N, C-alpha and C positions, 0 to 999 in steps of 0.2 A: 399562547404565547410559552410560557414556560415547560409545556410537551415539547413544542419546536427547538427550545435550548437545549433538553435534553438530550433529543434523537439527534439533534446535532454533533454531539459530543461522544455521543456513540460513535458516530462514523468518524469522529475521528481520531478516536479512541482507536479503534478497534479496525478500522478499515472495513468497510461491506464493499462490495468489489460489484460494480453497477457494471451489468452488462456491452449499452450501449453510448450511456453517460455517466459522467462524475459526480458528485458535491464535493464541492470549494467552499470552506469555510476559510471564514476574514475574520481579524481580530481588531478589536476599535478599545479605543479608550472611550469607559465610562463617560454619559452624563454628567457633569459634578453637582452638578442639583442633584439625581436620584443616584449616586452612589450607595453601595452597598457594605460594611466591612471585607464582606464575606463572597464578594463575586467581583475581582478583581480586572478580566477580561467578559466583551460579548461578541459573540460568535455568532456574525452570519452568514446563513445558508443559501448559496445563488448554484445554480442550475447549469452545471458547464457540459455544451456539446461540442460531440468527436474527439475526446480526451482515449486516444485508447496504441494500444501496440500494434505496429503495424500488420494488416491481415486483421486485425481484431480477437477476443478472445479465446476463439479455438485456434489462430497462431500463437500465442499466447501461454496456452495452456499446452500445444504439441514443444511450443520453446523447450518451456521445461522441466517437461518429460526427456525432451532429448537433452538436456545437456546439465542438470542437477546429477551431484557426484556424489551418495552417498557416505555419508564422512564415515572411517574405516571403526573408530572407536565411541559411534552412536550405532553402529551394526553391530557392532561386540557388545553395546551394554542394552538393545533392546530398544533405543530412544526411538519414538512417533509421537505427530502431536507436528503444531503448524511454529511458524517462525512467521514473523510481523516483520517486514520490512516496508519502510515510510523514506520515498522521495520527494521529491520536483522533480516533473515536470514544464519547459521552461518553454516560451512560445516562441520558440523553435528547435521543439520536441529534444532536447537533450536533457537525462536526468542527473539532476545533482543534490546536494545533501540527501544523497544517502547512508539511513541507520537503521536499528534492528532496535519495533518499539519492543518488543518480548519474543527470546527465545527457549529453547530447548538445551543447550548445553553440546555437552559432546562431540563439539567444531561444527554443529549445522545454523549455527548465524556465521562464520565465518563461508560457510560457505552458501547461506544464501545472499548477504552480500558483494562473493565474487558472480554471483547468479547474474544478481542486476544489474551490476557495475560491468559488464558483457553484454547488454542489453543493448542494440541498434538505436536511433532515436527510434522517437515516440512521435503520431502525431499527438501535435498537440493539442489543447484545451479553447474550446471559441468562445467569448460572450457578445453575445449583438455581433458577432459577426469577425472578429477582430483576435487572433490571438492572443490569448496570455498565462500564464503562469501557474498552478495548477498544482496541490499537496495532492500525493497521492500513497494510499496505502495498500498492502498488495500482500495477504498470506500465504506463502510458501509450504506447502503439504509435505512433510516428511515421513513416507510407509513404506514400511518391509513387507514383503507379500512372508507371506511364513512359510511357502516351497523352496520361493529361490532369495530372501534377502537381495532382496533390489529392490528400488527405488520404483513405484508405480504413480503415473500419473492420477 
């Protein structure tokens, strides 16, 4: 059980990117009889089906490659790495509560937020055949090509 909770926390914190399914983590108040002072939230992980960008992961990678604009300050500083963005895909597919979990600086966070805010609605996640809202973590990679200094997918 302890390893399952640890794995779920890693998924929630670092945004593992799954191809055809996503893991949704729900929070629940702990049972008062078993409260641990160092643990104030219990994460319950469930397997969510059908949550995806329209067209799937290849379409998402293409969307990012075609629409990401490498910030000039990041390019000048040769800043490279990942920006982790979190958002909720609602039961209707709309993206809400879009925030940066971890950034790089040099304008990369603003660009990652712009990119996600401009995305079309997603195919919502389903649990037991019913559309549900799911929190999703997306890593966006900023990488400079040594010769052209442009973004590579």
